[in-house]
SENUSE-544010 format. One line per 3 residues: number of its first residue (from 0); their letters; for each residue x, y, z of N, C-alpha, C. Coordinates in nm, 4 decimals. Atoms other than C-alpha are relative to their C-alpha. Example, Ala and Ser with C-alpha at 12.3 -4.5 7.8 and 13.67 -1.06 7.14 Angstrom:
2
0> as> 0.0890,-0.1190,0.0000,1.2300,-0.4500,0.7800,0.0900,0.1200,0.0000 | -0.0820,-0.1190,-0.0060,1.3670,-0.1060,0.7140,-0.0770,0.1090,0.0730
***
This chain:
242
0> mta> 0.0803,0.1215,-0.0123,0.3878,1.1215,-0.6127,-0.0571,-0.0113,0.1398 | 0.0607,0.0244,-0.1298,0.1387,1.0559,-0.3359,0.0282,-0.1437,0.0420 | -0.0194,0.1349,-0.0517,0.1651,0.7513,-0.1167,-0.1235,-0.0846,-0.0321
3> tly> 0.1067,0.0956,0.0324,-0.0681,0.4498,-0.1290,-0.0814,-0.0351,0.1238 | 0.0883,0.0548,-0.1028,-0.3688,0.3515,0.0782,-0.0184,-0.1481,-0.0296 | 0.0169,0.1443,0.0145,-0.3611,-0.0249,0.1264,-0.1214,-0.0449,0.0818
6> gig> 0.1107,0.0618,-0.0717,-0.6863,-0.1974,0.2143,0.0340,-0.1454,0.0232 | -0.0469,0.1349,-0.0313,-0.5880,-0.5166,0.3941,-0.1055,-0.0759,0.0803 | 0.0893,0.0883,-0.0741,-0.8300,-0.7897,0.4908,0.0817,-0.0858,0.0940
9> vgp> -0.0829,0.0706,-0.0981,-0.6987,-0.9438,0.8121,-0.0697,-0.1226,0.0591 | 0.0645,0.1222,-0.0442,-0.9407,-1.2334,0.8499,-0.1024,0.0219,0.1099 | 0.1132,-0.0110,-0.0919,-1.2220,-1.3066,1.0944,0.0349,0.0157,0.1473
12> gdp> -0.0310,-0.0120,-0.1426,-1.0319,-1.3070,1.4227,0.1356,-0.0532,0.0406 | -0.1299,0.0589,-0.0309,-0.7287,-1.5340,1.4418,0.1096,0.0843,-0.0654 | -0.1054,-0.0850,0.0578,-0.4192,-1.3086,1.3959,0.0875,-0.0711,-0.1025
15> eli> -0.0832,0.0731,0.0944,-0.2479,-1.5865,1.1992,-0.0679,-0.0202,-0.1352 | 0.0712,0.0166,0.1267,-0.5124,-1.5809,0.9256,0.0089,0.1244,-0.0876 | -0.0282,-0.1116,0.0881,-0.3623,-1.2801,0.7500,0.0985,-0.0498,-0.1054
18> slk> -0.0891,0.0469,0.1060,-0.1876,-1.3294,0.4161,0.1417,0.0507,0.0226 | -0.1394,-0.0441,-0.0094,0.1891,-1.3011,0.3858,0.0168,0.1393,-0.0584 | -0.0077,-0.1328,0.0611,0.1437,-1.0029,0.1551,-0.0598,0.1053,0.0923
21> glr> 0.0639,-0.0941,-0.0913,-0.0947,-0.8374,0.3963,0.0880,0.0309,0.1196 | -0.0867,-0.0190,-0.1152,0.1427,-0.8894,0.6877,0.1227,0.0828,-0.0369 | -0.1179,-0.0757,0.0435,0.4406,-0.7585,0.4914,-0.0322,0.1486,-0.0140
24> llq> 0.0379,-0.1398,0.0177,0.2588,-0.4400,0.3953,-0.0376,0.0643,0.1329 | 0.0427,-0.0521,-0.1295,0.1068,-0.3982,0.7402,0.1194,0.0426,0.0842 | -0.1156,-0.0295,-0.0823,0.4462,-0.4065,0.9071,0.0943,0.1027,-0.0635
27> rvp> -0.0865,-0.0947,0.0694,0.6046,-0.1784,0.6464,-0.0497,0.1435,0.0098 | 0.0548,-0.1359,0.0071,0.3685,0.1203,0.6529,0.0176,0.0742,0.1328 | -0.0135,-0.0769,-0.1235,0.4137,0.4046,0.9034,-0.1332,0.0284,0.0693
30> iva> 0.1320,-0.0333,-0.0552,0.0375,0.4619,0.9502,-0.0934,-0.1185,-0.0177 | 0.0941,0.1117,0.0051,-0.2145,0.1891,1.0363,-0.1366,0.0500,0.0460 | 0.1355,-0.0459,-0.0300,-0.5820,0.2823,1.0207,-0.0935,-0.1201,0.0160
33> fpa> 0.0974,0.1063,-0.0240,-0.8811,0.0783,1.1354,-0.1285,0.0638,0.0522 | 0.1237,-0.0529,-0.0570,-1.2459,0.1244,1.2353,0.0131,0.0121,0.1514 | -0.0077,-0.0203,-0.1452,-1.2585,0.2727,1.5832,-0.1014,-0.0891,0.0707
36> gtg> 0.0914,0.0803,-0.0796,-1.4135,0.0540,1.8497,-0.1055,0.0868,0.0660 | 0.1054,-0.0724,-0.0705,-1.7164,0.1502,2.0554,0.0155,-0.0175,0.1507 | -0.0046,0.0091,-0.1454,-1.7490,0.2185,2.4262,0.1396,-0.0005,0.0572
39> gqp> -0.1366,-0.0046,-0.0503,-1.3785,0.2841,2.4625,0.0774,-0.1291,-0.0170 | -0.0658,0.1290,0.0206,-1.2940,-0.0720,2.3578,0.0572,-0.0082,-0.1410 | -0.0565,0.0153,0.1347,-1.0705,-0.1675,2.0621,-0.0941,-0.0792,-0.0893
42> gia> 0.0816,0.0732,0.0953,-1.2496,-0.2842,1.7485,0.0618,-0.1339,-0.0354 | -0.0467,0.1339,0.0360,-1.2154,-0.6335,1.6028,0.1291,0.0050,-0.0817 | -0.1189,-0.0064,0.0852,-0.9654,-0.5370,1.3330,0.1229,0.0425,0.0799
45> eqi> -0.1123,-0.0456,-0.0829,-0.7481,-0.3525,1.5834,0.0524,-0.1130,0.0882 | -0.0418,0.1113,-0.0841,-0.7436,-0.6563,1.8119,0.0770,-0.1045,-0.0812 | -0.0642,0.1009,0.0835,-0.6454,-0.8853,1.5243,0.1446,0.0362,-0.0305
48> irp> -0.1343,-0.0394,0.0452,-0.3427,-0.6822,1.4154,0.0942,0.0381,0.1126 | -0.0823,-0.0472,-0.1110,-0.2170,-0.5841,1.7590,0.1317,-0.0768,0.0149 | -0.1283,0.0716,-0.0165,0.0438,-0.8663,1.7763,0.1037,0.0329,-0.1064
51> wls> -0.0907,-0.0191,0.1112,0.1963,-0.7583,1.4454,0.0564,0.1418,-0.0120 | -0.0435,-0.1386,0.0123,0.2486,-0.3850,1.5029,0.1223,0.0295,0.0863 | -0.1162,-0.0437,-0.0769,0.5637,-0.2118,1.6254,-0.0323,0.1334,0.0670
54> pqq> 0.0249,-0.1268,-0.0697,0.5773,0.0837,1.8688,0.0232,0.1218,-0.0899 | -0.0318,-0.1130,0.0876,0.7105,0.3015,1.5853,-0.1155,0.0359,-0.0937 | 0.1114,-0.0260,0.0909,0.3905,0.2730,1.3832,-0.1084,0.0825,0.0683
57> qsl> 0.1059,-0.0855,-0.0545,0.1161,0.5304,1.4292,-0.1367,-0.0606,-0.0307 | 0.1359,0.0506,0.0171,-0.2405,0.4108,1.4820,-0.0941,0.1141,-0.0353 | 0.0957,-0.1003,0.0441,-0.5246,0.5965,1.3133,-0.1418,-0.0584,0.0051
60> plv> 0.1376,0.0490,-0.0071,-0.8711,0.4974,1.4404,-0.0940,0.0940,-0.0750 | 0.0953,-0.0781,0.0781,-1.1463,0.6122,1.2031,-0.1417,-0.0354,0.0435 | 0.1355,0.0211,-0.0528,-1.5050,0.6556,1.3175,-0.0979,-0.0241,-0.1147
63> fpy> 0.1052,0.0339,0.0948,-1.7739,0.4827,1.1128,-0.1257,-0.0352,0.0807 | 0.1192,0.0239,-0.0821,-2.1186,0.5102,1.2778,-0.0735,-0.1271,-0.0428 | 0.0756,0.1216,0.0275,-2.3203,0.1888,1.3049,-0.1480,0.0350,-0.0086
66> lrd> 0.1388,-0.0371,0.0243,-2.6441,0.3224,1.1613,-0.0235,0.0070,-0.1499 | 0.0343,0.0033,0.1415,-2.8268,0.3565,0.8294,-0.0360,0.1382,-0.0543 | 0.0279,-0.1364,0.0438,-2.8605,0.7357,0.8064,0.1027,0.0400,-0.1057
69> aev> -0.0909,-0.0248,0.1114,-2.7114,0.8155,0.4647,0.0792,0.1290,0.0178 | -0.0676,-0.1287,-0.0154,-2.6285,1.1764,0.5491,0.1101,-0.0078,0.1046 | -0.0994,0.0147,-0.1061,-2.4463,1.0892,0.8701,0.1166,-0.0861,-0.0481
72> les> -0.1041,0.0881,0.0506,-2.2573,0.8065,0.7004,0.0895,0.0710,-0.1014 | -0.0776,-0.0728,0.1003,-2.1509,1.0252,0.4091,0.0960,0.0983,0.0650 | -0.0851,-0.0938,-0.0726,-2.0164,1.2838,0.6507,0.1180,-0.0728,0.0648
75> awq> -0.1065,0.0783,-0.0639,-1.8177,1.0150,0.8356,0.1027,-0.0461,-0.1028 | -0.0924,0.0445,0.1050,-1.6686,0.8819,0.5103,0.0864,0.1159,-0.0488 | -0.0748,-0.1175,0.0438,-1.5686,1.2315,0.4036,0.1096,0.0353,0.1019
78> kaa> -0.0967,-0.0321,-0.1039,-1.3989,1.2959,0.7368,0.1140,-0.1009,0.0018 | -0.1020,0.1047,-0.0020,-1.2171,0.9624,0.7299,0.0937,0.0124,-0.1202 | -0.0817,-0.0162,0.1202,-1.0986,1.0201,0.3728,0.0970,0.1170,0.0155
81> tqv> -0.0868,-0.1166,-0.0220,-0.9613,1.3623,0.4690,0.1130,-0.0328,0.0968 | -0.1033,0.0401,-0.0962,-0.7770,1.2138,0.7664,0.1087,-0.0838,-0.0672 | -0.0957,0.0861,0.0693,-0.6146,0.9502,0.5469,0.0820,0.0807,-0.1002
84> wqy> -0.0686,-0.0790,0.1018,-0.5290,1.2011,0.2741,0.1104,0.0869,0.0595 | -0.1029,-0.0824,-0.0634,-0.3321,1.4153,0.5181,0.1340,-0.0722,0.0035 | -0.1241,0.0780,-0.0022,-0.0773,1.1336,0.5404,0.0464,-0.0343,-0.1413
87> lqr> -0.0360,0.0392,0.1362,-0.0878,1.0228,0.1772,0.0673,0.1135,-0.0754 | -0.0570,-0.1120,0.0751,-0.0151,1.3694,0.0421,0.1410,0.0365,0.0466 | -0.1356,-0.0222,-0.0508,0.2971,1.3798,0.2588,0.0938,-0.1152,-0.0380
90> ged> -0.0821,0.1129,0.0436,0.4203,1.0574,0.1016,0.0063,-0.1141,0.0984 | 0.0022,0.1068,-0.1001,0.3315,0.8320,0.3960,-0.1092,-0.1012,-0.0349 | 0.0967,0.1055,0.0294,0.1667,0.5019,0.3076,-0.0883,-0.0268,0.1211
93> vaf> 0.0958,0.0320,-0.1052,-0.1427,0.4071,0.5066,-0.0593,-0.1372,-0.0283 | 0.0694,0.1278,0.0110,-0.2777,0.0573,0.5687,-0.1301,0.0097,0.0790 | 0.1283,0.0091,-0.0709,-0.6469,0.0348,0.6505,-0.0344,-0.1473,0.0120
96> vse> 0.0282,0.1414,-0.0207,-0.7259,-0.3016,0.8059,-0.1463,-0.0192,0.0373 | 0.1394,0.0330,-0.0268,-1.0663,-0.4609,0.8171,-0.0096,-0.1482,0.0306 | 0.0198,0.1417,-0.0256,-1.1795,-0.7872,0.9699,-0.0605,-0.0650,-0.1240
99> gdv> 0.0481,0.0677,0.1199,-1.2582,-1.0469,0.7063,0.0735,0.0470,-0.1231 | -0.0553,-0.0468,0.1271,-1.2054,-0.9237,0.3514,-0.0468,0.1423,-0.0250 | 0.0323,-0.1420,0.0166,-1.1972,-0.5556,0.2540,-0.1038,0.0268,-0.1089
102> sfy> 0.1024,-0.0191,0.1024,-1.4341,-0.6095,-0.0400,-0.1296,-0.0737,0.0326 | 0.1168,0.0795,-0.0401,-1.6879,-0.8199,0.1526,-0.0728,0.0722,0.1127 | 0.0784,-0.0773,-0.0967,-1.9363,-0.5856,0.3263,0.0901,0.0769,0.0971
105> stf> -0.0982,-0.0681,-0.0840,-1.6475,-0.3739,0.4528,-0.0117,0.1513,-0.0109 | -0.0018,-0.1462,0.0005,-1.6271,-0.0083,0.5502,0.1098,0.0544,-0.0907 | -0.1070,-0.0464,0.0874,-1.3117,0.0091,0.3404,-0.0533,0.0419,-0.1365
108> tyl> 0.0577,-0.0339,0.1297,-1.5245,0.0180,0.0258,-0.0393,0.1464,-0.0054 | 0.0482,-0.1379,-0.0027,-1.6799,0.3491,0.1265,0.1149,0.0988,0.0203 | -0.1164,-0.0858,-0.0209,-1.3514,0.4945,0.2489,0.0765,0.0187,-0.1303
111> aqt> -0.0780,-0.0063,0.1234,-1.1694,0.4101,-0.0750,-0.0742,0.0776,-0.1088 | 0.0780,-0.0697,0.1017,-1.4522,0.5327,-0.2992,-0.0043,0.1501,0.0270 | 0.0056,-0.1414,-0.0356,-1.4832,0.8596,-0.1103,0.1349,0.0663,-0.0209
114> lqq> -0.1352,-0.0548,0.0164,-1.1068,0.9131,-0.1071,0.0286,0.0305,-0.1470 | -0.0318,-0.0182,0.1411,-1.0789,0.8680,-0.4835,-0.0933,0.1001,-0.0684 | 0.0901,-0.1019,0.0538,-1.3815,1.0893,-0.5504,0.0489,0.1399,0.0364
117> vyp> -0.0433,-0.1318,-0.0473,-1.2478,1.3769,-0.3425,0.1431,0.0301,-0.0429 | -0.1407,-0.0176,0.0367,-0.8800,1.3219,-0.4212,0.0322,-0.1014,-0.1109 | -0.0151,0.0954,0.1117,-0.8644,1.1577,-0.7683,0.1422,-0.0533,-0.0164
120> qaq> -0.1393,0.0449,0.0154,-0.4849,1.1343,-0.7514,0.0385,-0.1060,0.1030 | -0.0304,0.0982,-0.1047,-0.5054,0.8993,-0.4511,0.0189,-0.1392,-0.0602 | -0.0273,0.1358,0.0451,-0.3607,0.5529,-0.5056,-0.0507,-0.0996,0.1045
123> vei> 0.0583,0.0990,-0.0895,-0.5420,0.2530,-0.3586,0.0365,-0.1401,-0.0485 | -0.0310,0.1397,0.0318,-0.4344,-0.1121,-0.3467,-0.0719,-0.0901,0.0999 | 0.0792,0.0909,-0.0842,-0.6440,-0.4000,-0.2141,0.0723,-0.1332,0.0187
126> vpg> -0.0555,0.1312,-0.0322,-0.5129,-0.7096,-0.0385,-0.1121,-0.0834,0.0615 | 0.1148,0.0767,-0.0490,-0.7832,-0.9756,0.0060,0.0289,-0.0750,0.1291 | -0.0119,0.0757,-0.1253,-0.8505,-1.1607,0.3284,-0.1037,-0.1101,0.0069
129> ics> 0.0952,0.1103,-0.0196,-1.0482,-1.4570,0.4611,-0.1275,0.0554,0.0616 | 0.1260,-0.0521,-0.0526,-1.4144,-1.3682,0.5077,-0.0675,-0.1042,0.0905 | 0.0580,0.0820,-0.1067,-1.6342,-1.5078,0.7846,-0.0706,-0.1277,-0.0478
132> pla> 0.0605,0.1269,0.0414,-1.8384,-1.7648,0.5828,0.1026,-0.1104,-0.0256 | -0.1044,0.0996,0.0250,-1.5172,-1.9387,0.4739,0.0613,-0.0482,0.1311 | -0.0570,0.0361,-0.1303,-1.3777,-1.9297,0.8272,-0.0957,-0.0888,0.0783
135> aaa> 0.0992,0.0791,-0.0732,-1.7017,-2.0672,0.9716,-0.0083,-0.1418,-0.0549 | 0.0031,0.1336,0.0601,-1.7103,-2.3560,0.7245,0.1215,-0.0815,0.0417 | -0.1218,0.0690,-0.0435,-1.3512,-2.4413,0.8136,-0.0113,-0.0437,0.1455
138> alg> 0.0170,0.0346,-0.1413,-1.4357,-2.4325,1.1842,-0.0940,-0.1188,0.0166 | 0.0958,0.1107,-0.0061,-1.7248,-2.6712,1.1204,0.0562,-0.1278,-0.0617 | -0.0568,0.1159,0.0669,-1.5080,-2.9000,0.9091,-0.0834,-0.0473,-0.1168
141> ipl> 0.0848,0.0343,0.1138,-1.7469,-2.8890,0.6139,0.0356,0.0902,-0.1184 | -0.0174,-0.0898,0.1149,-1.7206,-2.7544,0.2579,-0.1148,0.0998,-0.0018 | 0.1084,-0.0971,0.0111,-1.9141,-2.4343,0.2118,-0.0858,-0.0308,-0.1214
144> trg> 0.0703,0.0411,0.1211,-2.0062,-2.5382,-0.1420,0.0730,-0.1174,-0.0623 | -0.0623,0.1078,0.0764,-1.9395,-2.8328,-0.3689,-0.0719,-0.0126,-0.1338 | 0.0611,0.0223,0.1303,-2.0001,-2.9190,-0.7318,-0.0632,0.1249,-0.0579
147> sdr> 0.0731,-0.1118,0.0612,-2.2639,-2.6904,-0.8826,-0.0922,0.0695,0.0995 | 0.0829,-0.0641,-0.1027,-2.4084,-2.5673,-0.5521,-0.0187,0.1486,-0.0278 | 0.0301,-0.1428,0.0089,-2.5777,-2.2300,-0.5642,0.0040,0.0577,0.1420
150> lai> -0.0234,-0.0597,-0.1318,-2.4667,-2.0111,-0.2737,-0.0681,0.1360,0.0101 | 0.0598,-0.1307,-0.0284,-2.6638,-1.7222,-0.1235,0.0514,0.0489,0.1342 | -0.0459,-0.0610,-0.1241,-2.5224,-1.4862,0.1381,-0.0855,0.1230,0.0266
153> lpa> 0.0841,-0.1134,-0.0372,-2.7603,-1.2486,0.3148,0.0689,0.0759,0.1125 | -0.0718,-0.0767,-0.1021,-2.5825,-0.9690,0.5049,-0.0860,0.0333,0.1207 | 0.0929,-0.0257,-0.1098,-2.8914,-0.8994,0.7151,-0.1381,-0.0432,-0.0462
156> lyt> 0.1329,0.0494,0.0346,-3.2428,-1.0424,0.7242,-0.1033,0.0934,0.0616 | 0.0966,-0.0974,-0.0493,-3.5194,-0.7853,0.7493,-0.1439,-0.0524,-0.0028 | 0.1329,0.0605,0.0029,-3.8238,-0.9952,0.6565,0.0138,-0.1507,-0.0169
159> vae> -0.0005,0.1452,0.0121,-3.9043,-1.3654,0.6818,-0.0124,-0.0408,-0.1461 | 0.0207,0.0326,0.1412,-4.0089,-1.3594,0.3169,0.1316,-0.0111,-0.0756 | -0.1302,0.0047,0.0663,-3.6491,-1.2972,0.2129,0.0620,-0.1389,0.0095
162> lne> -0.0601,0.1313,-0.0199,-3.5304,-1.6251,0.3629,-0.0794,-0.1073,-0.0737 | 0.0826,0.0983,0.0701,-3.8234,-1.8249,0.2262,0.0264,0.0032,-0.1501 | -0.0274,-0.0131,0.1436,-3.7522,-1.6898,-0.1205,0.1342,-0.0621,-0.0364
165> vlg> -0.1337,0.0523,0.0294,-3.3818,-1.7762,-0.1059,0.0038,-0.1521,0.0140 | 0.0028,0.1446,-0.0186,-3.4507,-2.1259,0.0256,-0.0654,-0.0714,-0.1178 | 0.0636,0.0585,0.1172,-3.6509,-2.1810,-0.2914,0.0967,-0.0319,-0.1125
168> wad> -0.0936,0.0260,0.1099,-3.3397,-2.1776,-0.5114,0.1440,-0.0290,0.0426 | -0.1400,0.0157,-0.0402,-3.0153,-2.1798,-0.3090,0.0246,-0.1353,0.0665 | -0.0390,0.1265,-0.0636,-2.8374,-2.5021,-0.2102,0.0670,0.0225,0.1347
171> vvv> -0.0661,-0.0370,-0.1245,-2.6383,-2.3275,0.0621,-0.0327,0.1460,0.0281 | 0.0352,-0.1365,-0.0386,-2.7475,-2.0170,0.2517,0.0819,0.0384,0.1220 | -0.0729,-0.0534,-0.1144,-2.5322,-1.8074,0.4835,-0.0710,0.1263,0.0460
174> llk> 0.0627,-0.1178,-0.0586,-2.7007,-1.5606,0.7150,0.0996,0.0679,0.0927 | -0.0855,-0.0790,-0.0870,-2.4743,-1.2934,0.8585,-0.0882,0.0792,0.0967 | 0.0740,-0.0819,-0.0970,-2.5810,-1.0912,1.1643,-0.1360,-0.0636,0.0330
177> vss> 0.1246,0.0740,-0.0211,-2.8380,-1.3553,1.2487,-0.0573,0.0168,0.1404 | 0.0404,-0.0033,-0.1415,-2.8596,-1.2741,1.6207,-0.1378,0.0622,0.0225 | 0.1250,-0.0720,-0.0268,-3.1534,-1.0310,1.6009,-0.1234,-0.0708,-0.0550
180> vyr> 0.1155,0.0673,0.0612,-3.3738,-1.2642,1.3924,0.0058,-0.1510,0.0196 | -0.0212,0.1442,-0.0125,-3.2626,-1.6053,1.5166,-0.1288,-0.0774,0.0261 | 0.1213,0.0750,-0.0330,-3.5976,-1.7109,1.6645,-0.0906,-0.0139,-0.1230
183> qvw> 0.0796,0.0081,0.1226,-3.7800,-1.6278,1.3406,0.0613,-0.0993,-0.0979 | -0.0695,0.0916,0.0898,-3.5181,-1.8135,1.1401,-0.0162,-0.1439,0.0471 | 0.0153,0.1352,-0.0550,-3.5415,-2.1137,1.3729,-0.1352,-0.0582,-0.0387
186> dil> 0.1347,0.0467,0.0357,-3.9158,-2.1400,1.3078,-0.0071,-0.0397,-0.1475 | -0.0007,0.0307,0.1432,-3.8570,-2.1329,0.9314,0.0750,-0.1303,-0.0262 | -0.0799,0.1208,0.0183,-3.5884,-2.4006,0.9527,-0.0732,-0.1229,0.0517
189> eaa> 0.0779,0.1130,-0.0523,-3.8110,-2.6220,1.1656,-0.1078,-0.0404,-0.0995 | 0.1074,0.0286,0.0957,-4.0971,-2.5929,0.9169,0.0537,-0.0653,-0.1271 | -0.0597,0.0535,0.1226,-3.8609,-2.6748,0.6298,0.0767,-0.1294,0.0241
192> gll> -0.0744,0.1209,-0.0321,-3.7011,-2.9700,0.8115,0.1500,0.0149,-0.0175 | -0.1414,-0.0291,0.0238,-3.3582,-2.8060,0.7988,0.0815,0.0225,0.1281 | -0.0726,-0.0258,-0.1240,-3.2623,-2.7821,1.1657,0.1258,-0.0848,0.0129
195> nqs> -0.1173,0.0884,-0.0119,-3.0249,-3.0796,1.1409,0.0984,0.0195,-0.1152 | -0.0913,-0.0327,0.1085,-2.8627,-2.9308,0.8308,0.0433,0.1466,0.0085 | -0.0342,-0.1404,-0.0208,-2.7973,-2.5879,0.9800,0.0942,0.0120,0.1195
198> yiv> -0.1040,-0.0142,-0.1013,-2.5100,-2.4628,1.1937,0.0213,0.1478,0.0321 | -0.0328,-0.1361,-0.0422,-2.4231,-2.1525,1.3928,0.1442,0.0028,0.0491 | -0.1360,-0.0223,-0.0498,-2.0723,-2.0239,1.4511,0.0072,0.1414,0.0551
201> era> -0.0217,-0.1308,-0.0629,-2.0100,-1.7417,1.6967,0.1491,0.0326,-0.0040 | -0.1375,-0.0525,-0.0059,-1.6916,-1.5323,1.6614,0.1005,-0.0997,-0.0596 | -0.0815,0.1025,0.0663,-1.5312,-1.7696,1.4106,0.1495,0.0282,0.0113
204> tts> -0.1475,0.0066,-0.0098,-1.1603,-1.8491,1.4675,0.0575,0.0752,0.1197 | -0.0518,-0.0702,-0.1172,-1.1331,-1.6417,1.7868,0.0087,-0.0963,0.1180 | -0.0123,0.0837,-0.1200,-1.0518,-1.7744,2.1324,-0.1339,-0.0233,0.0676
207> tqv> 0.1336,0.0152,-0.0583,-1.4213,-1.7354,2.2228,-0.0991,-0.0600,-0.0996 | 0.0860,0.0628,0.1000,-1.5549,-1.9246,1.9218,-0.0919,-0.1038,0.0639 | 0.0980,0.0990,-0.0451,-1.8711,-2.1283,1.9864,-0.0721,-0.0542,-0.1223
210> iyr> 0.0671,0.0647,0.1125,-2.0319,-2.3787,1.7486,-0.1249,-0.0734,0.0489 | 0.1232,0.0747,-0.0258,-2.3887,-2.5114,1.7502,-0.0306,-0.0837,-0.1235 | 0.0222,0.0909,0.1125,-2.4429,-2.8185,1.5327,-0.1406,-0.0585,-0.0031
213> nla> 0.1355,0.0555,-0.0043,-2.7879,-2.9343,1.6430,-0.0960,0.1091,0.0443 | 0.0837,-0.1148,-0.0342,-3.0233,-2.6388,1.6268,-0.1338,-0.0413,0.0598 | 0.1243,0.0466,-0.0613,-3.3192,-2.8531,1.7322,0.0061,0.0111,0.1524
216> evk> -0.0179,-0.0051,-0.1453,-3.1739,-2.8392,2.0841,0.0201,0.1417,0.0528 | -0.0296,-0.1378,-0.0437,-3.1160,-2.4617,2.0903,-0.0989,0.0973,-0.0654 | 0.1041,-0.0869,0.0570,-3.4422,-2.2913,2.0051,0.0143,0.1433,0.0484
219> dlh> -0.0130,-0.1334,-0.0580,-3.3818,-1.9983,2.2369,0.1467,0.0277,0.0294 | -0.1403,-0.0358,-0.0155,-3.0325,-1.8560,2.1943,0.0151,0.1509,0.0027 | -0.0351,-0.1419,-0.0005,-2.8917,-1.5154,2.2817,0.1389,0.0098,-0.0621
222> lpy> -0.1245,0.0028,0.0765,-2.6263,-1.4804,2.0155,0.0690,0.1358,0.0005 | -0.0730,-0.1265,0.0145,-2.3518,-1.2171,1.9979,-0.0147,0.0526,-0.1424 | 0.0145,-0.0659,0.1297,-2.3410,-0.9743,1.7060,0.0723,-0.0763,-0.1100
225> fsl> -0.0774,0.0703,0.1015,-2.0687,-1.1646,1.5216,-0.0317,-0.1493,0.0027 | 0.0445,0.1387,0.0129,-2.2640,-1.4850,1.4668,-0.0569,-0.0182,-0.1397 | 0.0602,0.0286,0.1297,-2.3535,-1.6459,1.1379,-0.0566,-0.1404,-0.0003
228> lii> 0.0683,0.1279,0.0102,-2.5701,-1.9370,1.0336,0.0168,-0.0528,-0.1416 | -0.0133,0.0652,0.1297,-2.4987,-2.1799,0.7517,-0.1095,-0.1051,-0.0130 | 0.1076,0.0952,0.0281,-2.7914,-2.3718,0.6022,0.0385,-0.0826,-0.1209
231> qnr> -0.0249,0.0896,0.1131,-2.7196,-2.6749,0.3853,-0.1357,-0.0470,-0.0504 | 0.1359,0.0194,0.0503,-3.0384,-2.6768,0.1820,-0.0018,-0.0986,-0.1159 | -0.0053,0.1013,0.1058,-2.9690,-2.9924,-0.0188,-0.0976,-0.1125,0.0335
234> sah> 0.0952,0.1101,-0.0223,-3.2134,-3.2794,-0.0668,0.0670,-0.1183,0.0671 | -0.0766,0.1087,-0.0625,-2.9416,-3.5307,0.0271,0.1181,0.0621,0.0711 | -0.1045,-0.0655,-0.0787,-2.7163,-3.4137,0.3088,0.1158,-0.0955,0.0239
237> spw> -0.1233,0.0764,-0.0189,-2.3696,-3.5628,0.2790,0.1161,0.0929,-0.0265 | -0.0927,-0.1103,0.0149,-2.1034,-3.2988,0.3431,0.1150,-0.0188,-0.0986 | -0.1221,0.0124,0.0808,-1.8114,-3.4522,0.1553,-0.0209,-0.0714,-0.1318
240> se> 0.0213,0.0739,0.1240,-1.9713,-3.6512,-0.1245,-0.0446,0.0916,-0.1129 | 0.0440,-0.0756,0.1167,-2.0382,-3.5251,-0.4774,-0.1296,-0.0610,-0.0524
***
């Protein structure tokens, strides 16, 4: 019998926002894998789990390039899967940790799929985590959705038309990775009269978390990569009422 690869979502940043099951498995396995950081710095997932690891556990940083070249990415997934398999075939369980949830725009998806394609006998188990839109809503003290709200989450915004189209039907819109298009988005929100119903959360739940509640006052912002924007696109804005 081969060992198991556990995909564990460890939340958006606060080390205490990991599930009891995730923590139990994390502290039990001999090998802990995570996306390698850049520039010699630890990645987000590695920083989150650092308080929970013991010196006896082996760390396994896996390189996942931050680009859109399919050939390069496929090669990285293959290499990472082979690295993980070396431990699994010896009967050593591996936990791969990802910030947020492992099924929500996570590199774990590609690692697990590649592993099972190349090594069909590999066993994979998923432990869900708290993803950034939920954490941001909690930080703001508002419900993300209520009643029959229609929710749209855009992982990246490449054209203004995308946002205009979504605003035509969604009651709540979450924009991930909004930093590179914030000024364009601000103009759209101003035209739609939604600036006072939109919020930005930087690095949700971390010690460096920053919240912007009145976007009319912050037209020009230089946001970090891990920033998201929540738009409450309802005709009547009352966060807690039905």
